[in-house]
PDB file with SEQRES, HELIX, SHEET and CRYST1 records, atoms N, CA, C and O in Angstrom:
SEQRES   1 A   74  MET THR LYS GLN ASP LEU LEU ILE GLY ILE GLY THR ARG          
SEQRES   2 A   74  ILE ARG ARG ILE ARG LEU THR LYS ASP LEU THR GLN SER          
SEQRES   3 A   74  GLN LEU ALA SER ILE CYS SER PHE GLU LYS SER THR VAL          
SEQRES   4 A   74  SER LYS ILE GLU GLY GLY GLN VAL ASN ILE SER TYR MET          
SEQRES   5 A   74  THR LEU TYR ARG LEU SER GLN GLY LEU ASP VAL THR LEU          
SEQRES   6 A   74  CYS LYS LEU VAL THR LEU ASP GLY GLU                          
HELIX    1 AA1 LYS A    3  THR A   20  1                                  18    
HELIX    2 AA2 GLN A   25  CYS A   32  1                                   8    
HELIX    3 AA3 LYS A   36  GLU A   43  1                                   8    
HELIX    4 AA4 TYR A   51  LEU A   61  1                                  11    
HELIX    5 AA5 LEU A   65  VAL A   69  1                                   5    
CRYST1    1.000    1.000    1.000  90.00  90.00  90.00 P 1           1          
ATOM      1  N   MET A   1      -1.439 -10.574 -16.875  1.00  0.00           N  
ATOM      2  CA  MET A   1      -0.753 -10.095 -15.685  1.00  0.00           C  
ATOM      3  C   MET A   1      -0.818 -11.193 -14.620  1.00  0.00           C  
ATOM      4  O   MET A   1      -1.882 -11.749 -14.347  1.00  0.00           O  
ATOM      5  N   THR A   2       0.320 -11.488 -14.034  1.00  0.00           N  
ATOM      6  CA  THR A   2       0.369 -12.521 -13.006  1.00  0.00           C  
ATOM      7  C   THR A   2      -0.010 -11.958 -11.636  1.00  0.00           C  
ATOM      8  O   THR A   2      -0.072 -10.745 -11.441  1.00  0.00           O  
ATOM      9  N   LYS A   3      -0.258 -12.857 -10.707  1.00  0.00           N  
ATOM     10  CA  LYS A   3      -0.545 -12.460  -9.321  1.00  0.00           C  
ATOM     11  C   LYS A   3       0.607 -11.620  -8.777  1.00  0.00           C  
ATOM     12  O   LYS A   3       0.382 -10.601  -8.124  1.00  0.00           O  
ATOM     13  N   GLN A   4       1.836 -12.047  -9.045  1.00  0.00           N  
ATOM     14  CA  GLN A   4       3.004 -11.319  -8.549  1.00  0.00           C  
ATOM     15  C   GLN A   4       3.072  -9.913  -9.151  1.00  0.00           C  
ATOM     16  O   GLN A   4       3.402  -8.951  -8.458  1.00  0.00           O  
ATOM     17  N   ASP A   5       2.758  -9.802 -10.439  1.00  0.00           N  
ATOM     18  CA  ASP A   5       2.731  -8.483 -11.086  1.00  0.00           C  
ATOM     19  C   ASP A   5       1.721  -7.564 -10.413  1.00  0.00           C  
ATOM     20  O   ASP A   5       1.993  -6.383 -10.201  1.00  0.00           O  
ATOM     21  N   LEU A   6       0.553  -8.109 -10.078  1.00  0.00           N  
ATOM     22  CA  LEU A   6      -0.478  -7.311  -9.406  1.00  0.00           C  
ATOM     23  C   LEU A   6      -0.012  -6.845  -8.031  1.00  0.00           C  
ATOM     24  O   LEU A   6      -0.187  -5.682  -7.668  1.00  0.00           O  
ATOM     25  N   LEU A   7       0.581  -7.756  -7.274  1.00  0.00           N  
ATOM     26  CA  LEU A   7       1.052  -7.395  -5.928  1.00  0.00           C  
ATOM     27  C   LEU A   7       2.148  -6.338  -5.988  1.00  0.00           C  
ATOM     28  O   LEU A   7       2.168  -5.410  -5.179  1.00  0.00           O  
ATOM     29  N   ILE A   8       3.049  -6.478  -6.937  1.00  0.00           N  
ATOM     30  CA  ILE A   8       4.120  -5.485  -7.092  1.00  0.00           C  
ATOM     31  C   ILE A   8       3.530  -4.145  -7.527  1.00  0.00           C  
ATOM     32  O   ILE A   8       3.944  -3.091  -7.044  1.00  0.00           O  
ATOM     33  N   GLY A   9       2.567  -4.190  -8.436  1.00  0.00           N  
ATOM     34  CA  GLY A   9       1.924  -2.955  -8.896  1.00  0.00           C  
ATOM     35  C   GLY A   9       1.217  -2.214  -7.776  1.00  0.00           C  
ATOM     36  O   GLY A   9       1.344  -0.996  -7.654  1.00  0.00           O  
ATOM     37  N   ILE A  10       0.481  -2.939  -6.967  1.00  0.00           N  
ATOM     38  CA  ILE A  10      -0.219  -2.314  -5.836  1.00  0.00           C  
ATOM     39  C   ILE A  10       0.785  -1.791  -4.821  1.00  0.00           C  
ATOM     40  O   ILE A  10       0.622  -0.689  -4.296  1.00  0.00           O  
ATOM     41  N   GLY A  11       1.813  -2.566  -4.542  1.00  0.00           N  
ATOM     42  CA  GLY A  11       2.842  -2.125  -3.595  1.00  0.00           C  
ATOM     43  C   GLY A  11       3.543  -0.858  -4.068  1.00  0.00           C  
ATOM     44  O   GLY A  11       3.806   0.048  -3.277  1.00  0.00           O  
ATOM     45  N   THR A  12       3.841  -0.801  -5.345  1.00  0.00           N  
ATOM     46  CA  THR A  12       4.481   0.387  -5.922  1.00  0.00           C  
ATOM     47  C   THR A  12       3.559   1.592  -5.802  1.00  0.00           C  
ATOM     48  O   THR A  12       3.995   2.696  -5.475  1.00  0.00           O  
ATOM     49  N   ARG A  13       2.285   1.366  -6.070  1.00  0.00           N  
ATOM     50  CA  ARG A  13       1.297   2.451  -5.964  1.00  0.00           C  
ATOM     51  C   ARG A  13       1.206   2.961  -4.529  1.00  0.00           C  
ATOM     52  O   ARG A  13       1.165   4.170  -4.303  1.00  0.00           O  
ATOM     53  N   ILE A  14       1.174   2.057  -3.565  1.00  0.00           N  
ATOM     54  CA  ILE A  14       1.123   2.455  -2.154  1.00  0.00           C  
ATOM     55  C   ILE A  14       2.367   3.253  -1.788  1.00  0.00           C  
ATOM     56  O   ILE A  14       2.267   4.279  -1.116  1.00  0.00           O  
ATOM     57  N   ARG A  15       3.530   2.798  -2.219  1.00  0.00           N  
ATOM     58  CA  ARG A  15       4.778   3.511  -1.938  1.00  0.00           C  
ATOM     59  C   ARG A  15       4.738   4.932  -2.516  1.00  0.00           C  
ATOM     60  O   ARG A  15       5.109   5.886  -1.832  1.00  0.00           O  
ATOM     61  N   ARG A  16       4.293   5.076  -3.761  1.00  0.00           N  
ATOM     62  CA  ARG A  16       4.221   6.404  -4.396  1.00  0.00           C  
ATOM     63  C   ARG A  16       3.302   7.343  -3.630  1.00  0.00           C  
ATOM     64  O   ARG A  16       3.638   8.503  -3.393  1.00  0.00           O  
ATOM     65  N   ILE A  17       2.146   6.834  -3.248  1.00  0.00           N  
ATOM     66  CA  ILE A  17       1.198   7.662  -2.500  1.00  0.00           C  
ATOM     67  C   ILE A  17       1.794   8.038  -1.149  1.00  0.00           C  
ATOM     68  O   ILE A  17       1.701   9.189  -0.724  1.00  0.00           O  
ATOM     69  N   ARG A  18       2.405   7.069  -0.476  1.00  0.00           N  
ATOM     70  CA  ARG A  18       3.022   7.346   0.838  1.00  0.00           C  
ATOM     71  C   ARG A  18       4.072   8.439   0.710  1.00  0.00           C  
ATOM     72  O   ARG A  18       4.125   9.354   1.531  1.00  0.00           O  
ATOM     73  N   LEU A  19       4.908   8.345  -0.319  1.00  0.00           N  
ATOM     74  CA  LEU A  19       5.978   9.331  -0.494  1.00  0.00           C  
ATOM     75  C   LEU A  19       5.429  10.717  -0.840  1.00  0.00           C  
ATOM     76  O   LEU A  19       5.992  11.726  -0.413  1.00  0.00           O  
ATOM     77  N   THR A  20       4.333  10.778  -1.611  1.00  0.00           N  
ATOM     78  CA  THR A  20       3.751  12.087  -1.917  1.00  0.00           C  
ATOM     79  C   THR A  20       3.182  12.750  -0.668  1.00  0.00           C  
ATOM     80  O   THR A  20       3.027  13.970  -0.618  1.00  0.00           O  
ATOM     81  N   LYS A  21       2.877  11.945   0.329  1.00  0.00           N  
ATOM     82  CA  LYS A  21       2.361  12.477   1.594  1.00  0.00           C  
ATOM     83  C   LYS A  21       3.469  12.656   2.629  1.00  0.00           C  
ATOM     84  O   LYS A  21       3.207  12.934   3.799  1.00  0.00           O  
ATOM     85  N   ASP A  22       4.712  12.491   2.174  1.00  0.00           N  
ATOM     86  CA  ASP A  22       5.888  12.667   3.037  1.00  0.00           C  
ATOM     87  C   ASP A  22       5.835  11.812   4.298  1.00  0.00           C  
ATOM     88  O   ASP A  22       6.176  12.270   5.389  1.00  0.00           O  
ATOM     89  N   LEU A  23       5.403  10.567   4.134  1.00  0.00           N  
ATOM     90  CA  LEU A  23       5.363   9.628   5.251  1.00  0.00           C  
ATOM     91  C   LEU A  23       6.460   8.583   5.085  1.00  0.00           C  
ATOM     92  O   LEU A  23       6.747   8.145   3.971  1.00  0.00           O  
ATOM     93  N   THR A  24       7.062   8.193   6.188  1.00  0.00           N  
ATOM     94  CA  THR A  24       7.990   7.067   6.166  1.00  0.00           C  
ATOM     95  C   THR A  24       7.178   5.786   6.320  1.00  0.00           C  
ATOM     96  O   THR A  24       6.000   5.824   6.676  1.00  0.00           O  
ATOM     97  N   GLN A  25       7.814   4.663   6.052  1.00  0.00           N  
ATOM     98  CA  GLN A  25       7.143   3.384   6.275  1.00  0.00           C  
ATOM     99  C   GLN A  25       6.758   3.245   7.741  1.00  0.00           C  
ATOM    100  O   GLN A  25       5.678   2.741   8.052  1.00  0.00           O  
ATOM    101  N   SER A  26       7.612   3.676   8.627  1.00  0.00           N  
ATOM    102  CA  SER A  26       7.322   3.586  10.065  1.00  0.00           C  
ATOM    103  C   SER A  26       6.108   4.429  10.446  1.00  0.00           C  
ATOM    104  O   SER A  26       5.268   4.000  11.238  1.00  0.00           O  
ATOM    105  N   GLN A  27       6.023   5.630   9.877  1.00  0.00           N  
ATOM    106  CA  GLN A  27       4.882   6.492  10.181  1.00  0.00           C  
ATOM    107  C   GLN A  27       3.579   5.879   9.677  1.00  0.00           C  
ATOM    108  O   GLN A  27       2.575   5.869  10.390  1.00  0.00           O  
ATOM    109  N   LEU A  28       3.596   5.365   8.437  1.00  0.00           N  
ATOM    110  CA  LEU A  28       2.394   4.747   7.895  1.00  0.00           C  
ATOM    111  C   LEU A  28       2.018   3.512   8.718  1.00  0.00           C  
ATOM    112  O   LEU A  28       0.843   3.289   9.009  1.00  0.00           O  
ATOM    113  N   ALA A  29       3.000   2.730   9.082  1.00  0.00           N  
ATOM    114  CA  ALA A  29       2.745   1.545   9.901  1.00  0.00           C  
ATOM    115  C   ALA A  29       2.078   1.940  11.215  1.00  0.00           C  
ATOM    116  O   ALA A  29       1.124   1.290  11.645  1.00  0.00           O  
ATOM    117  N   SER A  30       2.562   2.977  11.843  1.00  0.00           N  
ATOM    118  CA  SER A  30       1.995   3.433  13.104  1.00  0.00           C  
ATOM    119  C   SER A  30       0.546   3.905  12.923  1.00  0.00           C  
ATOM    120  O   SER A  30      -0.321   3.573  13.731  1.00  0.00           O  
ATOM    121  N   ILE A  31       0.291   4.670  11.874  1.00  0.00           N  
ATOM    122  CA  ILE A  31      -1.060   5.161  11.596  1.00  0.00           C  
ATOM    123  C   ILE A  31      -2.030   3.994  11.394  1.00  0.00           C  
ATOM    124  O   ILE A  31      -3.173   4.044  11.847  1.00  0.00           O  
ATOM    125  N   CYS A  32      -1.566   2.949  10.713  1.00  0.00           N  
ATOM    126  CA  CYS A  32      -2.423   1.809  10.366  1.00  0.00           C  
ATOM    127  C   CYS A  32      -2.382   0.676  11.390  1.00  0.00           C  
ATOM    128  O   CYS A  32      -3.056  -0.339  11.218  1.00  0.00           O  
ATOM    129  N   SER A  33      -1.603   0.844  12.444  1.00  0.00           N  
ATOM    130  CA  SER A  33      -1.413  -0.196  13.460  1.00  0.00           C  
ATOM    131  C   SER A  33      -0.831  -1.471  12.867  1.00  0.00           C  
ATOM    132  O   SER A  33      -1.280  -2.574  13.178  1.00  0.00           O  
ATOM    133  N   PHE A  34       0.178  -1.306  12.006  1.00  0.00           N  
ATOM    134  CA  PHE A  34       0.940  -2.407  11.423  1.00  0.00           C  
ATOM    135  C   PHE A  34       2.360  -2.335  11.948  1.00  0.00           C  
ATOM    136  O   PHE A  34       2.762  -1.341  12.552  1.00  0.00           O  
ATOM    137  N   GLU A  35       3.105  -3.383  11.717  1.00  0.00           N  
ATOM    138  CA  GLU A  35       4.546  -3.358  11.922  1.00  0.00           C  
ATOM    139  C   GLU A  35       5.174  -2.716  10.682  1.00  0.00           C  
ATOM    140  O   GLU A  35       4.628  -2.823   9.584  1.00  0.00           O  
ATOM    141  N   LYS A  36       6.302  -2.062  10.852  1.00  0.00           N  
ATOM    142  CA  LYS A  36       7.003  -1.473   9.713  1.00  0.00           C  
ATOM    143  C   LYS A  36       7.342  -2.543   8.688  1.00  0.00           C  
ATOM    144  O   LYS A  36       7.265  -2.295   7.485  1.00  0.00           O  
ATOM    145  N   SER A  37       7.714  -3.719   9.147  1.00  0.00           N  
ATOM    146  CA  SER A  37       8.067  -4.798   8.230  1.00  0.00           C  
ATOM    147  C   SER A  37       6.881  -5.200   7.348  1.00  0.00           C  
ATOM    148  O   SER A  37       7.069  -5.628   6.209  1.00  0.00           O  
ATOM    149  N   THR A  38       5.676  -5.062   7.870  1.00  0.00           N  
ATOM    150  CA  THR A  38       4.486  -5.370   7.083  1.00  0.00           C  
ATOM    151  C   THR A  38       4.345  -4.391   5.929  1.00  0.00           C  
ATOM    152  O   THR A  38       4.082  -4.794   4.796  1.00  0.00           O  
ATOM    153  N   VAL A  39       4.520  -3.102   6.214  1.00  0.00           N  
ATOM    154  CA  VAL A  39       4.445  -2.087   5.160  1.00  0.00           C  
ATOM    155  C   VAL A  39       5.530  -2.340   4.122  1.00  0.00           C  
ATOM    156  O   VAL A  39       5.280  -2.228   2.922  1.00  0.00           O  
ATOM    157  N   SER A  40       6.719  -2.678   4.571  1.00  0.00           N  
ATOM    158  CA  SER A  40       7.822  -2.963   3.657  1.00  0.00           C  
ATOM    159  C   SER A  40       7.489  -4.143   2.744  1.00  0.00           C  
ATOM    160  O   SER A  40       7.742  -4.085   1.540  1.00  0.00           O  
ATOM    161  N   LYS A  41       6.930  -5.195   3.301  1.00  0.00           N  
ATOM    162  CA  LYS A  41       6.568  -6.375   2.506  1.00  0.00           C  
ATOM    163  C   LYS A  41       5.446  -6.059   1.521  1.00  0.00           C  
ATOM    164  O   LYS A  41       5.463  -6.536   0.386  1.00  0.00           O  
ATOM    165  N   ILE A  42       4.480  -5.265   1.945  1.00  0.00           N  
ATOM    166  CA  ILE A  42       3.383  -4.879   1.057  1.00  0.00           C  
ATOM    167  C   ILE A  42       3.925  -4.061  -0.110  1.00  0.00           C  
ATOM    168  O   ILE A  42       3.594  -4.328  -1.265  1.00  0.00           O  
ATOM    169  N   GLU A  43       4.747  -3.078   0.185  1.00  0.00           N  
ATOM    170  CA  GLU A  43       5.300  -2.230  -0.864  1.00  0.00           C  
ATOM    171  C   GLU A  43       6.205  -3.011  -1.810  1.00  0.00           C  
ATOM    172  O   GLU A  43       6.338  -2.652  -2.981  1.00  0.00           O  
ATOM    173  N   GLY A  44       6.822  -4.063  -1.316  1.00  0.00           N  
ATOM    174  CA  GLY A  44       7.684  -4.886  -2.153  1.00  0.00           C  
ATOM    175  C   GLY A  44       6.942  -5.986  -2.900  1.00  0.00           C  
ATOM    176  O   GLY A  44       7.552  -6.755  -3.642  1.00  0.00           O  
ATOM    177  N   GLY A  45       5.622  -6.065  -2.705  1.00  0.00           N  
ATOM    178  CA  GLY A  45       4.831  -7.080  -3.385  1.00  0.00           C  
ATOM    179  C   GLY A  45       5.095  -8.480  -2.877  1.00  0.00           C  
ATOM    180  O   GLY A  45       4.918  -9.454  -3.610  1.00  0.00           O  
ATOM    181  N   GLN A  46       5.517  -8.591  -1.625  1.00  0.00           N  
ATOM    182  CA  GLN A  46       5.890  -9.881  -1.060  1.00  0.00           C  
ATOM    183  C   GLN A  46       4.759 -10.597  -0.337  1.00  0.00           C  
ATOM    184  O   GLN A  46       4.896 -11.765   0.028  1.00  0.00           O  
ATOM    185  N   VAL A  47       3.636  -9.903  -0.126  1.00  0.00           N  
ATOM    186  CA  VAL A  47       2.513 -10.520   0.592  1.00  0.00           C  
ATOM    187  C   VAL A  47       1.210 -10.271  -0.158  1.00  0.00           C  
ATOM    188  O   VAL A  47       1.045  -9.251  -0.828  1.00  0.00           O  
ATOM    189  N   ASN A  48       0.294 -11.217  -0.032  1.00  0.00           N  
ATOM    190  CA  ASN A  48      -1.037 -11.069  -0.591  1.00  0.00           C  
ATOM    191  C   ASN A  48      -1.850 -10.225   0.390  1.00  0.00           C  
ATOM    192  O   ASN A  48      -1.994 -10.590   1.557  1.00  0.00           O  
ATOM    193  N   ILE A  49      -2.369  -9.123  -0.075  1.00  0.00           N  
ATOM    194  CA  ILE A  49      -3.019  -8.151   0.802  1.00  0.00           C  
ATOM    195  C   ILE A  49      -4.509  -8.444   0.905  1.00  0.00           C  
ATOM    196  O   ILE A  49      -5.182  -8.623  -0.111  1.00  0.00           O  
ATOM    197  N   SER A  50      -5.020  -8.492   2.119  1.00  0.00           N  
ATOM    198  CA  SER A  50      -6.460  -8.697   2.306  1.00  0.00           C  
ATOM    199  C   SER A  50      -7.203  -7.377   2.075  1.00  0.00           C  
ATOM    200  O   SER A  50      -6.610  -6.298   2.067  1.00  0.00           O  
ATOM    201  N   TYR A  51      -8.481  -7.500   1.892  1.00  0.00           N  
ATOM    202  CA  TYR A  51      -9.333  -6.323   1.716  1.00  0.00           C  
ATOM    203  C   TYR A  51      -9.208  -5.390   2.926  1.00  0.00           C  
ATOM    204  O   TYR A  51      -9.100  -4.175   2.762  1.00  0.00           O  
ATOM    205  N   MET A  52      -9.223  -5.949   4.126  1.00  0.00           N  
ATOM    206  CA  MET A  52      -9.152  -5.123   5.337  1.00  0.00           C  
ATOM    207  C   MET A  52      -7.811  -4.401   5.431  1.00  0.00           C  
ATOM    208  O   MET A  52      -7.754  -3.261   5.894  1.00  0.00           O  
ATOM    209  N   THR A  53      -6.744  -5.045   5.000  1.00  0.00           N  
ATOM    210  CA  THR A  53      -5.435  -4.384   5.001  1.00  0.00           C  
ATOM    211  C   THR A  53      -5.439  -3.226   4.020  1.00  0.00           C  
ATOM    212  O   THR A  53      -4.946  -2.142   4.332  1.00  0.00           O  
ATOM    213  N   LEU A  54      -5.997  -3.453   2.828  1.00  0.00           N  
ATOM    214  CA  LEU A  54      -6.110  -2.371   1.852  1.00  0.00           C  
ATOM    215  C   LEU A  54      -6.960  -1.226   2.407  1.00  0.00           C  
ATOM    216  O   LEU A  54      -6.633  -0.054   2.219  1.00  0.00           O  
ATOM    217  N   TYR A  55      -8.040  -1.572   3.085  1.00  0.00           N  
ATOM    218  CA  TYR A  55      -8.905  -0.555   3.674  1.00  0.00           C  
ATOM    219  C   TYR A  55      -8.147   0.276   4.713  1.00  0.00           C  
ATOM    220  O   TYR A  55      -8.228   1.505   4.709  1.00  0.00           O  
ATOM    221  N   ARG A  56      -7.423  -0.387   5.585  1.00  0.00           N  
ATOM    222  CA  ARG A  56      -6.656   0.334   6.611  1.00  0.00           C  
ATOM    223  C   ARG A  56      -5.599   1.228   5.977  1.00  0.00           C  
ATOM    224  O   ARG A  56      -5.371   2.347   6.437  1.00  0.00           O  
ATOM    225  N   LEU A  57      -4.955   0.736   4.923  1.00  0.00           N  
ATOM    226  CA  LEU A  57      -3.971   1.562   4.220  1.00  0.00           C  
ATOM    227  C   LEU A  57      -4.638   2.772   3.571  1.00  0.00           C  
ATOM    228  O   LEU A  57      -4.100   3.878   3.625  1.00  0.00           O  
ATOM    229  N   SER A  58      -5.803   2.570   2.958  1.00  0.00           N  
ATOM    230  CA  SER A  58      -6.496   3.692   2.322  1.00  0.00           C  
ATOM    231  C   SER A  58      -6.876   4.742   3.358  1.00  0.00           C  
ATOM    232  O   SER A  58      -6.779   5.941   3.094  1.00  0.00           O  
ATOM    233  N   GLN A  59      -7.305   4.300   4.527  1.00  0.00           N  
ATOM    234  CA  GLN A  59      -7.641   5.231   5.598  1.00  0.00           C  
ATOM    235  C   GLN A  59      -6.394   5.969   6.094  1.00  0.00           C  
ATOM    236  O   GLN A  59      -6.423   7.181   6.309  1.00  0.00           O  
ATOM    237  N   GLY A  60      -5.315   5.230   6.270  1.00  0.00           N  
ATOM    238  CA  GLY A  60      -4.071   5.829   6.749  1.00  0.00           C  
ATOM    239  C   GLY A  60      -3.467   6.814   5.759  1.00  0.00           C  
ATOM    240  O   GLY A  60      -2.841   7.796   6.156  1.00  0.00           O  
ATOM    241  N   LEU A  61      -3.656   6.550   4.472  1.00  0.00           N  
ATOM    242  CA  LEU A  61      -3.125   7.433   3.431  1.00  0.00           C  
ATOM    243  C   LEU A  61      -4.146   8.490   2.997  1.00  0.00           C  
ATOM    244  O   LEU A  61      -3.835   9.374   2.198  1.00  0.00           O  
ATOM    245  N   ASP A  62      -5.354   8.390   3.527  1.00  0.00           N  
ATOM    246  CA  ASP A  62      -6.438   9.323   3.203  1.00  0.00           C  
ATOM    247  C   ASP A  62      -6.736   9.346   1.702  1.00  0.00           C  
ATOM    248  O   ASP A  62      -6.836  10.407   1.086  1.00  0.00           O  
ATOM    249  N   VAL A  63      -6.873   8.150   1.137  1.00  0.00           N  
ATOM    250  CA  VAL A  63      -7.251   7.996  -0.265  1.00  0.00           C  
ATOM    251  C   VAL A  63      -8.328   6.919  -0.354  1.00  0.00           C  
ATOM    252  O   VAL A  63      -8.546   6.167   0.596  1.00  0.00           O  
ATOM    253  N   THR A  64      -8.994   6.851  -1.500  1.00  0.00           N  
ATOM    254  CA  THR A  64     -10.005   5.814  -1.692  1.00  0.00           C  
ATOM    255  C   THR A  64      -9.334   4.474  -1.979  1.00  0.00           C  
ATOM    256  O   THR A  64      -8.176   4.421  -2.393  1.00  0.00           O  
ATOM    257  N   LEU A  65     -10.070   3.410  -1.757  1.00  0.00           N  
ATOM    258  CA  LEU A  65      -9.575   2.077  -2.119  1.00  0.00           C  
ATOM    259  C   LEU A  65      -9.273   2.022  -3.611  1.00  0.00           C  
ATOM    260  O   LEU A  65      -8.281   1.422  -4.025  1.00  0.00           O  
ATOM    261  N   CYS A  66     -10.119   2.643  -4.413  1.00  0.00           N  
ATOM    262  CA  CYS A  66      -9.893   2.650  -5.872  1.00  0.00           C  
ATOM    263  C   CYS A  66      -8.538   3.252  -6.211  1.00  0.00           C  
ATOM    264  O   CYS A  66      -7.853   2.760  -7.109  1.00  0.00           O  
ATOM    265  N   LYS A  67      -8.145   4.293  -5.519  1.00  0.00           N  
ATOM    266  CA  LYS A  67      -6.854   4.930  -5.773  1.00  0.00           C  
ATOM    267  C   LYS A  67      -5.704   3.954  -5.498  1.00  0.00           C  
ATOM    268  O   LYS A  67      -4.682   3.997  -6.182  1.00  0.00           O  
ATOM    269  N   LEU A  68      -5.863   3.086  -4.516  1.00  0.00           N  
ATOM    270  CA  LEU A  68      -4.811   2.129  -4.180  1.00  0.00           C  
ATOM    271  C   LEU A  68      -4.690   1.007  -5.199  1.00  0.00           C  
ATOM    272  O   LEU A  68      -3.587   0.543  -5.486  1.00  0.00           O  
ATOM    273  N   VAL A  69      -5.812   0.572  -5.743  1.00  0.00           N  
ATOM    274  CA  VAL A  69      -5.766  -0.615  -6.600  1.00  0.00           C  
ATOM    275  C   VAL A  69      -5.859  -0.329  -8.092  1.00  0.00           C  
ATOM    276  O   VAL A  69      -5.729  -1.250  -8.899  1.00  0.00           O  
ATOM    277  N   THR A  70      -6.080   0.918  -8.477  1.00  0.00           N  
ATOM    278  CA  THR A  70      -6.121   1.252  -9.898  1.00  0.00           C  
ATOM    279  C   THR A  70      -4.701   1.385 -10.403  1.00  0.00           C  
ATOM    280  O   THR A  70      -3.971   2.294 -10.008  1.00  0.00           O  
ATOM    281  N   LEU A  71      -4.312   0.470 -11.281  1.00  0.00           N  
ATOM    282  CA  LEU A  71      -2.930   0.460 -11.774  1.00  0.00           C  
ATOM    283  C   LEU A  71      -2.806   1.161 -13.116  1.00  0.00           C  
ATOM    284  O   LEU A  71      -1.743   1.699 -13.427  1.00  0.00           O  
ATOM    285  N   ASP A  72      -3.847   1.171 -13.907  1.00  0.00           N  
ATOM    286  CA  ASP A  72      -3.797   1.812 -15.215  1.00  0.00           C  
ATOM    287  C   ASP A  72      -4.133   3.301 -15.084  1.00  0.00           C  
ATOM    288  O   ASP A  72      -4.947   3.690 -14.246  1.00  0.00           O  
ATOM    289  N   GLY A  73      -3.511   4.111 -15.905  1.00  0.00           N  
ATOM    290  CA  GLY A  73      -3.815   5.535 -15.925  1.00  0.00           C  
ATOM    291  C   GLY A  73      -3.452   6.266 -14.666  1.00  0.00           C  
ATOM    292  O   GLY A  73      -4.192   7.139 -14.213  1.00  0.00           O  
ATOM    293  N   GLU A  74      -2.315   5.919 -14.092  1.00  0.00           N  
ATOM    294  CA  GLU A  74      -1.894   6.560 -12.844  1.00  0.00           C  
ATOM    295  C   GLU A  74      -1.725   8.035 -13.086  1.00  0.00           C  
ATOM    296  O   GLU A  74      -1.373   8.774 -12.167  1.00  0.00           O  
TER     297      GLU A  74                                                      
END                                                                             
């Protein structure tokens, strides 16, 4: 698995979780104190996500970090 595959996988996972919680990208961005464009880039796998960014997303989505980064067995 390439770095790009991992970023896309995590972004897809974040998008799925966000949608199950009926949140828009703008709403999630506001909760996490991000710009909407940042959430869009993360979900599209366009940026390398830091641990702190993942942590803030997990808090904003009310899920564990493991839930965000576990790609197998969704």
